[in-house]
PDB file of N, CA, C and O in Angstrom:
ATOM      1  N   UNK A   1       0.691  -1.241  -0.040  1.00  0.00           N
ATOM      2  CA  UNK A   1       0.050   0.059   0.015  1.00  0.00           C
ATOM      3  C   UNK A   1       0.977   1.282   0.113  1.00  0.00           C
ATOM      4  O   UNK A   1       2.044   1.253   0.727  1.00  0.00           O
ATOM      5  N   UNK A   2       0.487   2.386  -0.549  1.00  0.00           N
ATOM      6  CA  UNK A   2       1.204   3.411  -0.777  1.00  0.00           C
ATOM      7  C   UNK A   2       0.399   4.390   0.267  1.00  0.00           C
ATOM      8  O   UNK A   2      -0.727   4.839   0.051  1.00  0.00           O
ATOM      9  N   UNK A   3       0.980   4.572   1.128  1.00  0.00           N
ATOM     10  CA  UNK A   3       0.460   5.914   2.018  1.00  0.00           C
ATOM     11  C   UNK A   3       1.594   7.144   1.981  1.00  0.00           C
ATOM     12  O   UNK A   3       2.747   7.017   2.395  1.00  0.00           O
ATOM     13  N   UNK A   4       1.145   8.110   1.518  1.00  0.00           N
ATOM     14  CA  UNK A   4       2.046   9.457   1.658  1.00  0.00           C
ATOM     15  C   UNK A   4       1.368  10.733   2.226  1.00  0.00           C
ATOM     16  O   UNK A   4       0.154  10.736   2.430  1.00  0.00           O
ATOM     17  N   UNK A   5       2.028  11.654   2.445  1.00  0.00           N
ATOM     18  CA  UNK A   5       1.596  12.882   3.054  1.00  0.00           C
ATOM     19  C   UNK A   5       0.569  13.636   2.020  1.00  0.00           C
ATOM     20  O   UNK A   5      -0.233  14.483   2.414  1.00  0.00           O
ATOM     21  N   UNK A   6       0.692  13.211   0.595  1.00  0.00           N
ATOM     22  CA  UNK A   6      -0.125  13.808  -0.287  1.00  0.00           C
ATOM     23  C   UNK A   6      -0.857  12.748  -0.775  1.00  0.00           C
ATOM     24  O   UNK A   6      -0.509  12.269  -1.854  1.00  0.00           O
ATOM     25  N   UNK A   7      -1.874  12.255  -0.147  1.00  0.00           N
ATOM     26  CA  UNK A   7      -2.747  11.034  -0.746  1.00  0.00           C
ATOM     27  C   UNK A   7      -3.385  11.325  -2.176  1.00  0.00           C
ATOM     28  O   UNK A   7      -3.950  12.382  -2.459  1.00  0.00           O
ATOM     29  N   UNK A   8      -3.250  10.451  -2.875  1.00  0.00           N
ATOM     30  CA  UNK A   8      -3.619  10.414  -4.643  1.00  0.00           C
ATOM     31  C   UNK A   8      -5.204  10.177  -4.310  1.00  0.00           C
ATOM     32  O   UNK A   8      -5.999  10.639  -5.129  1.00  0.00           O
ATOM     33  N   UNK A   9      -5.649   9.583  -3.324  1.00  0.00           N
ATOM     34  CA  UNK A   9      -6.925   8.895  -3.083  1.00  0.00           C
ATOM     35  C   UNK A   9      -7.232   8.901  -1.576  1.00  0.00           C
ATOM     36  O   UNK A   9      -6.441   9.287  -0.715  1.00  0.00           O
ATOM     37  N   UNK A  10      -8.632   8.368  -1.327  1.00  0.00           N
ATOM     38  CA  UNK A  10      -8.847   8.257   0.162  1.00  0.00           C
ATOM     39  C   UNK A  10      -8.144   7.179   0.751  1.00  0.00           C
ATOM     40  O   UNK A  10      -8.387   6.010   0.448  1.00  0.00           O
ATOM     41  N   UNK A  11      -7.184   7.550   1.674  1.00  0.00           N
ATOM     42  CA  UNK A  11      -6.282   6.314   2.065  1.00  0.00           C
ATOM     43  C   UNK A  11      -7.109   5.550   2.780  1.00  0.00           C
ATOM     44  O   UNK A  11      -6.826   4.368   2.588  1.00  0.00           O
ATOM     45  N   UNK A  12      -8.382   5.743   3.830  1.00  0.00           N
ATOM     46  CA  UNK A  12      -8.910   4.911   4.505  1.00  0.00           C
ATOM     47  C   UNK A  12      -9.532   3.867   3.368  1.00  0.00           C
ATOM     48  O   UNK A  12      -9.240   2.671   3.362  1.00  0.00           O
ATOM     49  N   UNK A  13     -10.333   4.419   2.513  1.00  0.00           N
ATOM     50  CA  UNK A  13     -10.924   3.345   1.579  1.00  0.00           C
ATOM     51  C   UNK A  13      -9.807   2.556   1.011  1.00  0.00           C
ATOM     52  O   UNK A  13      -9.994   1.353   0.829  1.00  0.00           O
ATOM     53  N   UNK A  14      -8.611   3.117   0.694  1.00  0.00           N
ATOM     54  CA  UNK A  14      -7.453   2.107   0.021  1.00  0.00           C
ATOM     55  C   UNK A  14      -7.270   0.970   1.312  1.00  0.00           C
ATOM     56  O   UNK A  14      -7.356  -0.219   1.007  1.00  0.00           O
ATOM     57  N   UNK A  15      -7.039   1.311   2.636  1.00  0.00           N
ATOM     58  CA  UNK A  15      -6.536   0.561   3.218  1.00  0.00           C
ATOM     59  C   UNK A  15      -7.540  -0.765   3.460  1.00  0.00           C
ATOM     60  O   UNK A  15      -7.155  -1.924   3.302  1.00  0.00           O
ATOM     61  N   UNK A  16      -8.898  -0.385   3.872  1.00  0.00           N
ATOM     62  CA  UNK A  16     -10.112  -1.285   3.714  1.00  0.00           C
ATOM     63  C   UNK A  16     -10.158  -2.191   2.803  1.00  0.00           C
ATOM     64  O   UNK A  16     -10.380  -3.378   3.039  1.00  0.00           O
ATOM     65  N   UNK A  17      -9.922  -1.634   1.519  1.00  0.00           N
ATOM     66  CA  UNK A  17      -9.909  -2.206   0.348  1.00  0.00           C
ATOM     67  C   UNK A  17      -8.961  -3.339   0.516  1.00  0.00           C
ATOM     68  O   UNK A  17      -9.374  -4.499   0.531  1.00  0.00           O
ATOM     69  N   UNK A  18      -7.826  -3.069   0.631  1.00  0.00           N
ATOM     70  CA  UNK A  18      -6.586  -4.140   0.617  1.00  0.00           C
ATOM     71  C   UNK A  18      -7.001  -5.031   1.943  1.00  0.00           C
ATOM     72  O   UNK A  18      -6.842  -6.232   1.720  1.00  0.00           O
ATOM     73  N   UNK A  19      -7.456  -4.763   3.167  1.00  0.00           N
ATOM     74  CA  UNK A  19      -7.675  -5.442   4.174  1.00  0.00           C
ATOM     75  C   UNK A  19      -8.614  -6.642   3.807  1.00  0.00           C
ATOM     76  O   UNK A  19      -8.414  -7.781   4.230  1.00  0.00           O
ATOM     77  N   UNK A  20      -9.714  -6.274   2.938  1.00  0.00           N
ATOM     78  CA  UNK A  20     -10.778  -7.007   2.568  1.00  0.00           C
ATOM     79  C   UNK A  20     -10.083  -7.882   1.734  1.00  0.00           C
ATOM     80  O   UNK A  20     -10.252  -8.935   2.349  1.00  0.00           O
ATOM     81  N   UNK A  21      -9.342  -8.198   0.647  1.00  0.00           N
ATOM     82  CA  UNK A  21      -8.510  -8.845   0.033  1.00  0.00           C
ATOM     83  C   UNK A  21      -7.990  -9.846   0.745  1.00  0.00           C
ATOM     84  O   UNK A  21      -8.128 -11.035   0.458  1.00  0.00           O
ATOM     85  N   UNK A  22      -7.248  -9.321   1.893  1.00  0.00           N
ATOM     86  CA  UNK A  22      -6.554 -10.533   3.088  1.00  0.00           C
ATOM     87  C   UNK A  22      -7.489 -11.320   3.373  1.00  0.00           C
ATOM     88  O   UNK A  22      -7.385 -12.541   3.255  1.00  0.00           O
ATOM     89  N   UNK A  23      -8.658 -10.644   3.838  1.00  0.00           N
ATOM     90  CA  UNK A  23     -10.183 -11.463   4.190  1.00  0.00           C
ATOM     91  C   UNK A  23     -10.604 -12.461   3.537  1.00  0.00           C
ATOM     92  O   UNK A  23     -11.130 -13.444   4.058  1.00  0.00           O
ATOM     93  N   UNK A  24     -10.353 -12.257   1.963  1.00  0.00           N
ATOM     94  CA  UNK A  24     -11.144 -13.253   1.024  1.00  0.00           C
ATOM     95  C   UNK A  24      -9.957 -13.849   0.285  1.00  0.00           C
ATOM     96  O   UNK A  24     -10.238 -14.358  -0.800  1.00  0.00           O
ATOM     97  N   UNK A  25      -8.408 -13.891   0.747  1.00  0.00           N
ATOM     98  CA  UNK A  25      -7.422 -14.462   0.206  1.00  0.00           C
ATOM     99  C   UNK A  25      -7.731 -16.009   0.257  1.00  0.00           C
ATOM    100  O   UNK A  25      -7.395 -16.559  -0.792  1.00  0.00           O
ATOM    101  N   UNK A  26      -8.144 -16.648   0.964  1.00  0.00           N
ATOM    102  CA  UNK A  26      -8.409 -18.267   0.779  1.00  0.00           C
ATOM    103  C   UNK A  26      -9.404 -18.363  -0.352  1.00  0.00           C
ATOM    104  O   UNK A  26      -9.308 -19.047  -1.371  1.00  0.00           O
ATOM    105  N   UNK A  27     -10.299 -17.616  -0.015  1.00  0.00           N
ATOM    106  CA  UNK A  27     -11.561 -17.950  -1.378  1.00  0.00           C
ATOM    107  C   UNK A  27     -10.700 -17.591  -2.629  1.00  0.00           C
ATOM    108  O   UNK A  27     -10.641 -18.394  -3.560  1.00  0.00           O
ATOM    109  N   UNK A  28     -10.210 -16.719  -2.662  1.00  0.00           N
ATOM    110  CA  UNK A  28      -9.922 -16.155  -3.912  1.00  0.00           C
ATOM    111  C   UNK A  28      -8.532 -17.050  -4.433  1.00  0.00           C
ATOM    112  O   UNK A  28      -8.354 -17.181  -5.644  1.00  0.00           O
ATOM    113  N   UNK A  29      -7.880 -17.456  -3.773  1.00  0.00           N
ATOM    114  CA  UNK A  29      -6.717 -18.236  -4.275  1.00  0.00           C
ATOM    115  C   UNK A  29      -7.108 -19.552  -4.832  1.00  0.00           C
ATOM    116  O   UNK A  29      -6.607 -20.064  -5.833  1.00  0.00           O
ATOM    117  N   UNK A  30      -8.190 -20.131  -3.985  1.00  0.00           N
ATOM    118  CA  UNK A  30      -8.624 -21.146  -4.344  1.00  0.00           C
ATOM    119  C   UNK A  30      -9.522 -21.143  -5.726  1.00  0.00           C
ATOM    120  O   UNK A  30      -9.283 -21.890  -6.675  1.00  0.00           O
ATOM    121  N   UNK A  31     -10.577 -20.198  -5.687  1.00  0.00           N
ATOM    122  CA  UNK A  31     -11.010 -19.691  -7.143  1.00  0.00           C
ATOM    123  C   UNK A  31     -10.050 -19.788  -8.245  1.00  0.00           C
ATOM    124  O   UNK A  31     -10.210 -20.440  -9.277  1.00  0.00           O
ATOM    125  N   UNK A  32      -9.121 -19.135  -7.950  1.00  0.00           N
ATOM    126  CA  UNK A  32      -8.189 -18.497  -9.035  1.00  0.00           C
ATOM    127  C   UNK A  32      -7.714 -19.867  -9.765  1.00  0.00           C
ATOM    128  O   UNK A  32      -7.721 -20.085 -10.976  1.00  0.00           O
ATOM    129  N   UNK A  33      -7.296 -20.744  -8.710  1.00  0.00           N
ATOM    130  CA  UNK A  33      -6.369 -22.095  -9.099  1.00  0.00           C
ATOM    131  C   UNK A  33      -7.252 -22.890 -10.124  1.00  0.00           C
ATOM    132  O   UNK A  33      -6.778 -23.416 -11.131  1.00  0.00           O
ATOM    133  N   UNK A  34      -8.707 -22.935  -9.743  1.00  0.00           N
ATOM    134  CA  UNK A  34      -9.710 -23.642 -10.614  1.00  0.00           C
ATOM    135  C   UNK A  34      -9.547 -23.049 -12.009  1.00  0.00           C
ATOM    136  O   UNK A  34      -9.133 -23.620 -13.018  1.00  0.00           O
ATOM    137  N   UNK A  35     -10.028 -21.556 -11.839  1.00  0.00           N
ATOM    138  CA  UNK A  35     -10.011 -20.730 -13.091  1.00  0.00           C
ATOM    139  C   UNK A  35      -8.658 -21.286 -14.139  1.00  0.00           C
ATOM    140  O   UNK A  35      -8.785 -21.892 -15.203  1.00  0.00           O
ATOM    141  N   UNK A  36      -7.451 -20.898 -13.516  1.00  0.00           N
ATOM    142  CA  UNK A  36      -6.052 -21.075 -14.062  1.00  0.00           C
ATOM    143  C   UNK A  36      -5.983 -22.581 -14.588  1.00  0.00           C
ATOM    144  O   UNK A  36      -5.083 -22.832 -15.389  1.00  0.00           O
ATOM    145  N   UNK A  37      -6.781 -23.520 -14.243  1.00  0.00           N
ATOM    146  CA  UNK A  37      -6.768 -25.007 -14.599  1.00  0.00           C
ATOM    147  C   UNK A  37      -7.220 -24.926 -16.258  1.00  0.00           C
ATOM    148  O   UNK A  37      -6.807 -25.673 -17.144  1.00  0.00           O
ATOM    149  N   UNK A  38      -8.067 -23.936 -16.386  1.00  0.00           N
ATOM    150  CA  UNK A  38      -8.753 -24.313 -17.772  1.00  0.00           C
ATOM    151  C   UNK A  38      -8.488 -22.770 -18.869  1.00  0.00           C
ATOM    152  O   UNK A  38      -9.091 -22.614 -19.932  1.00  0.00           O
ATOM    153  N   UNK A  39      -7.472 -21.770 -18.301  1.00  0.00           N
ATOM    154  CA  UNK A  39      -7.369 -20.640 -19.286  1.00  0.00           C
ATOM    155  C   UNK A  39      -6.044 -20.178 -18.605  1.00  0.00           C
ATOM    156  O   UNK A  39      -5.581 -20.501 -17.511  1.00  0.00           O
ATOM    157  N   UNK A  40      -5.478 -19.176 -19.734  1.00  0.00           N
ATOM    158  CA  UNK A  40      -4.128 -18.704 -19.529  1.00  0.00           C
ATOM    159  C   UNK A  40      -4.344 -17.305 -18.463  1.00  0.00           C
ATOM    160  O   UNK A  40      -5.350 -16.599 -18.533  1.00  0.00           O
ATOM    161  N   UNK A  41      -3.268 -17.069 -17.528  1.00  0.00           N
ATOM    162  CA  UNK A  41      -3.354 -16.173 -16.669  1.00  0.00           C
ATOM    163  C   UNK A  41      -3.124 -14.740 -17.391  1.00  0.00           C
ATOM    164  O   UNK A  41      -2.248 -14.433 -18.199  1.00  0.00           O
ATOM    165  N   UNK A  42      -4.237 -13.911 -16.825  1.00  0.00           N
ATOM    166  CA  UNK A  42      -4.592 -12.454 -17.556  1.00  0.00           C
ATOM    167  C   UNK A  42      -5.237 -12.570 -18.674  1.00  0.00           C
ATOM    168  O   UNK A  42      -5.220 -11.595 -19.425  1.00  0.00           O
ATOM    169  N   UNK A  43      -5.837 -13.563 -19.006  1.00  0.00           N
ATOM    170  CA  UNK A  43      -6.558 -13.632 -20.315  1.00  0.00           C
ATOM    171  C   UNK A  43      -8.020 -14.225 -20.238  1.00  0.00           C
ATOM    172  O   UNK A  43      -8.321 -14.697 -19.142  1.00  0.00           O
ATOM    173  N   UNK A  44      -9.081 -14.281 -21.344  1.00  0.00           N
ATOM    174  CA  UNK A  44     -10.201 -14.697 -21.146  1.00  0.00           C
ATOM    175  C   UNK A  44     -11.065 -14.735 -19.536  1.00  0.00           C
ATOM    176  O   UNK A  44     -11.376 -13.765 -18.845  1.00  0.00           O
ATOM    177  N   UNK A  45     -11.247 -15.866 -19.324  1.00  0.00           N
ATOM    178  CA  UNK A  45     -12.240 -16.049 -17.945  1.00  0.00           C
ATOM    179  C   UNK A  45     -11.182 -15.672 -16.714  1.00  0.00           C
ATOM    180  O   UNK A  45     -11.669 -15.355 -15.628  1.00  0.00           O
ATOM    181  N   UNK A  46      -9.988 -15.698 -16.851  1.00  0.00           N
ATOM    182  CA  UNK A  46      -8.966 -14.991 -15.738  1.00  0.00           C
ATOM    183  C   UNK A  46      -9.150 -13.651 -15.649  1.00  0.00           C
ATOM    184  O   UNK A  46      -9.181 -12.928 -14.653  1.00  0.00           O
ATOM    185  N   UNK A  47      -9.254 -13.435 -16.646  1.00  0.00           N
ATOM    186  CA  UNK A  47      -9.453 -11.507 -16.357  1.00  0.00           C
ATOM    187  C   UNK A  47     -10.851 -11.093 -16.078  1.00  0.00           C
ATOM    188  O   UNK A  47     -11.163 -10.065 -15.476  1.00  0.00           O
ATOM    189  N   UNK A  48     -11.623 -11.929 -16.536  1.00  0.00           N
ATOM    190  CA  UNK A  48     -13.176 -11.596 -15.946  1.00  0.00           C
ATOM    191  C   UNK A  48     -13.090 -12.093 -14.243  1.00  0.00           C
ATOM    192  O   UNK A  48     -13.714 -11.428 -13.415  1.00  0.00           O
ATOM    193  N   UNK A  49     -12.433 -13.066 -13.893  1.00  0.00           N
ATOM    194  CA  UNK A  49     -12.555 -13.452 -12.522  1.00  0.00           C
ATOM    195  C   UNK A  49     -12.054 -12.285 -11.874  1.00  0.00           C
ATOM    196  O   UNK A  49     -12.698 -11.780 -10.955  1.00  0.00           O
ATOM    197  N   UNK A  50     -10.663 -11.669 -12.368  1.00  0.00           N
ATOM    198  CA  UNK A  50      -9.921 -10.675 -11.609  1.00  0.00           C
ATOM    199  C   UNK A  50     -10.894  -9.289 -11.558  1.00  0.00           C
ATOM    200  O   UNK A  50     -10.844  -8.403 -10.705  1.00  0.00           O
ATOM    201  N   UNK A  51     -11.701  -9.363 -12.609  1.00  0.00           N
ATOM    202  CA  UNK A  51     -12.451  -8.049 -12.688  1.00  0.00           C
ATOM    203  C   UNK A  51     -13.296  -8.125 -11.457  1.00  0.00           C
ATOM    204  O   UNK A  51     -13.196  -7.358 -10.500  1.00  0.00           O
ATOM    205  N   UNK A  52     -14.266  -9.271 -11.584  1.00  0.00           N
ATOM    206  CA  UNK A  52     -15.303  -9.416 -10.533  1.00  0.00           C
ATOM    207  C   UNK A  52     -15.088  -9.243  -8.984  1.00  0.00           C
ATOM    208  O   UNK A  52     -15.771  -8.716  -8.106  1.00  0.00           O
ATOM    209  N   UNK A  53     -13.648 -10.011  -8.991  1.00  0.00           N
ATOM    210  CA  UNK A  53     -12.902  -9.771  -7.766  1.00  0.00           C
ATOM    211  C   UNK A  53     -12.929  -8.448  -7.282  1.00  0.00           C
ATOM    212  O   UNK A  53     -13.525  -8.122  -6.256  1.00  0.00           O
ATOM    213  N   UNK A  54     -12.299  -7.690  -7.997  1.00  0.00           N
ATOM    214  CA  UNK A  54     -12.143  -6.306  -7.812  1.00  0.00           C
ATOM    215  C   UNK A  54     -13.299  -5.523  -7.617  1.00  0.00           C
ATOM    216  O   UNK A  54     -13.166  -4.551  -6.874  1.00  0.00           O
ATOM    217  N   UNK A  55     -14.566  -5.762  -8.193  1.00  0.00           N
ATOM    218  CA  UNK A  55     -15.687  -5.107  -8.080  1.00  0.00           C
ATOM    219  C   UNK A  55     -16.284  -5.489  -6.705  1.00  0.00           C
ATOM    220  O   UNK A  55     -16.667  -4.631  -5.910  1.00  0.00           O
ATOM    221  N   UNK A  56     -16.343  -6.796  -6.464  1.00  0.00           N
ATOM    222  CA  UNK A  56     -16.767  -7.489  -5.385  1.00  0.00           C
ATOM    223  C   UNK A  56     -16.023  -6.540  -3.979  1.00  0.00           C
ATOM    224  O   UNK A  56     -16.711  -5.989  -3.120  1.00  0.00           O
ATOM    225  N   UNK A  57     -14.891  -6.526  -4.002  1.00  0.00           N
ATOM    226  CA  UNK A  57     -14.132  -6.161  -2.938  1.00  0.00           C
ATOM    227  C   UNK A  57     -14.520  -4.479  -2.935  1.00  0.00           C
ATOM    228  O   UNK A  57     -14.786  -3.946  -1.857  1.00  0.00           O
ATOM    229  N   UNK A  58     -14.531  -3.895  -3.872  1.00  0.00           N
ATOM    230  CA  UNK A  58     -14.987  -2.677  -3.868  1.00  0.00           C
ATOM    231  C   UNK A  58     -16.207  -2.232  -3.622  1.00  0.00           C
ATOM    232  O   UNK A  58     -16.321  -1.034  -3.362  1.00  0.00           O
ATOM    233  N   UNK A  59     -17.445  -3.117  -3.647  1.00  0.00           N
ATOM    234  CA  UNK A  59     -18.435  -2.782  -3.315  1.00  0.00           C
ATOM    235  C   UNK A  59     -18.344  -3.124  -1.560  1.00  0.00           C
ATOM    236  O   UNK A  59     -18.977  -2.444  -0.752  1.00  0.00           O
ATOM    237  N   UNK A  60     -17.621  -4.063  -1.228  1.00  0.00           N
ATOM    238  CA  UNK A  60     -17.850  -4.689   0.310  1.00  0.00           C
ATOM    239  C   UNK A  60     -16.981  -3.227   1.035  1.00  0.00           C
ATOM    240  O   UNK A  60     -17.215  -2.857   2.185  1.00  0.00           O
ATOM    241  N   UNK A  61     -16.151  -2.653   0.279  1.00  0.00           N
ATOM    242  CA  UNK A  61     -15.515  -1.284   0.985  1.00  0.00           C
ATOM    243  C   UNK A  61     -16.281  -0.274   1.172  1.00  0.00           C
ATOM    244  O   UNK A  61     -16.203   0.503   2.124  1.00  0.00           O
ATOM    245  N   UNK A  62     -17.372  -0.213  -0.086  1.00  0.00           N
ATOM    246  CA  UNK A  62     -18.396   0.969   0.114  1.00  0.00           C
ATOM    247  C   UNK A  62     -19.322   0.941   1.006  1.00  0.00           C
ATOM    248  O   UNK A  62     -19.968   1.920   1.382  1.00  0.00           O
ATOM    249  N   UNK A  63     -19.472  -0.543   1.513  1.00  0.00           N
ATOM    250  CA  UNK A  63     -20.599  -0.886   2.203  1.00  0.00           C
ATOM    251  C   UNK A  63     -20.410  -0.862   3.759  1.00  0.00           C
ATOM    252  O   UNK A  63     -21.262  -0.607   4.610  1.00  0.00           O
ATOM    253  N   UNK A  64     -18.731  -1.278   3.972  1.00  0.00           N
ATOM    254  CA  UNK A  64     -18.018  -0.767   5.379  1.00  0.00           C
ATOM    255  C   UNK A  64     -18.026   0.646   5.464  1.00  0.00           C
ATOM    256  O   UNK A  64     -18.351   1.165   6.532  1.00  0.00           O
ATOM    257  N   UNK A  65     -17.774   1.208   4.674  1.00  0.00           N
ATOM    258  CA  UNK A  65     -17.507   2.684   5.098  1.00  0.00           C
ATOM    259  C   UNK A  65     -18.648   3.562   5.077  1.00  0.00           C
ATOM    260  O   UNK A  65     -18.539   4.711   5.507  1.00  0.00           O
ATOM    261  N   UNK A  66     -19.821   3.087   4.578  1.00  0.00           N
ATOM    262  CA  UNK A  66     -21.203   3.648   4.766  1.00  0.00           C
ATOM    263  C   UNK A  66     -21.832   3.198   5.955  1.00  0.00           C
ATOM    264  O   UNK A  66     -22.738   3.780   6.552  1.00  0.00           O
ATOM    265  N   UNK A  67     -21.248   2.031   6.287  1.00  0.00           N
ATOM    266  CA  UNK A  67     -22.146   1.495   7.632  1.00  0.00           C
ATOM    267  C   UNK A  67     -21.153   2.399   8.780  1.00  0.00           C
ATOM    268  O   UNK A  67     -21.599   2.795   9.857  1.00  0.00           O
ATOM    269  N   UNK A  68     -19.714   2.631   8.303  1.00  0.00           N
ATOM    270  CA  UNK A  68     -18.823   3.117   9.639  1.00  0.00           C
ATOM    271  C   UNK A  68     -19.399   4.797   9.850  1.00  0.00           C
ATOM    272  O   UNK A  68     -19.448   5.425  10.907  1.00  0.00           O
ATOM    273  N   UNK A  69     -19.752   5.201   8.640  1.00  0.00           N
ATOM    274  CA  UNK A  69     -20.410   6.777   8.780  1.00  0.00           C
ATOM    275  C   UNK A  69     -21.685   6.617   9.495  1.00  0.00           C
ATOM    276  O   UNK A  69     -21.928   7.346  10.457  1.00  0.00           O
ATOM    277  N   UNK A  70     -22.688   5.537   9.021  1.00  0.00           N
ATOM    278  CA  UNK A  70     -23.996   5.809   9.899  1.00  0.00           C
ATOM    279  C   UNK A  70     -23.704   5.535  11.390  1.00  0.00           C
ATOM    280  O   UNK A  70     -24.523   6.017  12.172  1.00  0.00           O
ATOM    281  N   UNK A  71     -22.560   4.767  11.970  1.00  0.00           N
ATOM    282  CA  UNK A  71     -22.791   4.203  13.265  1.00  0.00           C
ATOM    283  C   UNK A  71     -21.592   5.352  14.063  1.00  0.00           C
ATOM    284  O   UNK A  71     -21.544   5.435  15.290  1.00  0.00           O
ATOM    285  N   UNK A  72     -20.826   6.046  13.294  1.00  0.00           N
ATOM    286  CA  UNK A  72     -19.716   6.721  14.071  1.00  0.00           C
ATOM    287  C   UNK A  72     -20.266   8.346  14.266  1.00  0.00           C
ATOM    288  O   UNK A  72     -19.572   9.165  14.869  1.00  0.00           O
TER     289      UNK A  72
END
């Protein structure tokens, strides 16, 4: 993670996003291994999977931040 005195984006969101990747790590690596048995890395279904993973983590990040603001 890049954290600077002059952030290029919301650092809280970035940290939560990356922590969610750690939380989903086991599921992610399991799923990716299955996908890579049938296609090349960063092509076809693999890139579709990576895009879905990023969108899912981004949605969870938004949900967490919104809940935090509601309860904060």
